[in-house]
C-alpha positions as CSV (number, residue, x, y, z in Angstrom):
1,M,-8.0,14.8,-15.9
2,P,-9.6,11.8,-17.3
3,L,-12.9,12.3,-19.3
4,D,-16.2,11.5,-17.6
5,P,-17.5,8.3,-18.8
6,L,-20.9,10.1,-19.7
7,D,-19.1,12.4,-21.8
8,I,-17.4,9.5,-23.5
9,A,-20.7,7.7,-23.9
10,E,-22.0,10.8,-25.8
11,A,-19.1,10.9,-28.1
12,W,-19.2,7.3,-28.8
13,T,-22.9,7.4,-29.6
14,G,-22.1,10.5,-31.9
15,E,-19.8,8.3,-33.8
16,G,-22.4,5.7,-34.4
17,R,-21.2,3.1,-31.9
18,S,-23.6,0.9,-30.0
19,V,-23.0,1.6,-26.5
20,A,-24.2,0.5,-23.0
21,L,-23.8,2.3,-19.8
22,A,-23.4,0.5,-16.4
23,T,-24.0,2.4,-13.3
24,V,-23.5,1.4,-9.6
25,I,-26.9,1.9,-8.1
26,E,-26.5,0.5,-4.7
27,T,-23.7,-0.9,-2.4
28,W,-23.7,-2.8,0.8
29,G,-20.6,-3.0,3.1
30,S,-17.3,-2.1,1.6
31,A,-17.3,-1.4,-2.2
32,P,-14.5,-0.2,-4.5
33,R,-16.5,2.3,-6.3
34,P,-19.5,4.5,-4.9
35,V,-23.1,4.8,-6.0
36,G,-23.2,6.6,-9.3
37,S,-19.9,5.3,-10.8
38,H,-20.1,4.6,-14.5
39,L,-18.6,2.4,-16.9
40,V,-19.5,2.7,-20.6
41,I,-19.0,-0.2,-23.2
42,D,-19.3,-0.3,-26.9
43,A,-20.2,-3.2,-28.9
44,E,-16.5,-3.9,-29.9
45,G,-15.7,-4.4,-26.1
46,N,-13.9,-1.0,-25.7
47,F,-14.7,0.4,-22.3
48,E,-14.0,3.5,-20.1
49,G,-14.7,4.2,-16.4
50,S,-15.1,1.8,-13.5
51,V,-17.9,0.2,-11.6
52,S,-15.7,-2.0,-9.4
53,G,-12.6,-4.0,-10.5
54,G,-11.4,-7.5,-10.9
55,C,-13.6,-10.0,-12.1
56,V,-16.6,-8.0,-11.5
57,E,-15.7,-5.5,-14.2
58,G,-15.1,-8.2,-16.6
59,A,-18.6,-9.7,-16.0
60,V,-20.2,-6.3,-16.4
61,I,-18.4,-5.9,-19.8
62,S,-19.5,-9.2,-20.8
63,E,-23.2,-8.8,-19.7
64,A,-23.0,-5.3,-21.5
65,Q,-22.5,-7.0,-24.6
66,D,-25.8,-8.7,-24.3
67,V,-27.7,-5.6,-23.4
68,I,-26.3,-4.0,-26.6
69,A,-27.4,-6.8,-28.7
70,S,-30.9,-7.4,-27.1
71,G,-31.7,-3.8,-26.0
72,E,-32.9,-5.2,-22.8
73,A,-31.5,-3.6,-19.7
74,K,-30.2,-5.8,-16.7
75,L,-29.8,-5.3,-13.2
76,L,-26.7,-7.2,-11.9
77,E,-25.7,-8.0,-8.3
78,F,-22.3,-9.1,-6.9
79,G,-21.4,-10.2,-3.5
80,V,-18.7,-12.5,-2.1
81,A,-17.7,-14.0,1.2
82,D,-14.8,-12.4,3.0
83,E,-12.2,-15.0,2.1
84,T,-13.0,-14.7,-1.7
85,A,-13.4,-11.1,-1.7
86,W,-10.0,-10.0,-3.0
87,R,-9.9,-12.5,-5.9
88,V,-12.8,-10.9,-7.5
89,G,-12.2,-7.3,-6.7
90,L,-14.6,-6.6,-3.9
91,S,-12.6,-6.1,-0.8
92,C,-13.9,-6.8,2.7
93,G,-16.9,-8.8,1.4
94,G,-19.0,-6.0,0.0
95,R,-21.9,-6.4,-2.3
96,I,-22.9,-4.1,-5.4
97,A,-25.7,-3.6,-7.6
98,V,-25.1,-2.3,-11.1
99,Y,-27.8,-1.4,-13.8
100,V,-26.7,-2.0,-17.4
101,E,-28.7,-0.3,-20.1
102,R,-28.2,0.6,-23.8
103,I,-28.1,4.1,-24.7
104,A,-28.8,5.9,-28.0
C-alpha cells in the first residue's frame, strides 16, 4: 500500500526539505482525482501523490517550486474544452481547483 502524501510531507520536512502541498479543493464536471487529493513536492522537484494527471500535474509541480521559493500560497484553476481534454489529462472537459501551499 503506497504511503499517504501527507505522511510523506511530514517525513520530508523532518529531513529538512523545503516542501509544498497541493490539494484539490474543488471539482466541476468530470475530474481525474476527487476533492481532498494531495500531491507533495519538494524544492528539488521530487513529488508523490496525485491531483490530476497529464499536463495539469506538471503545471502544479512547476507552480509548487514558485510557492516553495516565495512562501506565498497559490490557487490554481484548470479547465479545458472537451476536444482538448484528453491531451492535458482532464477527461470529459472537467475543471479543477488546486490550492498549493508551502509547509513547514
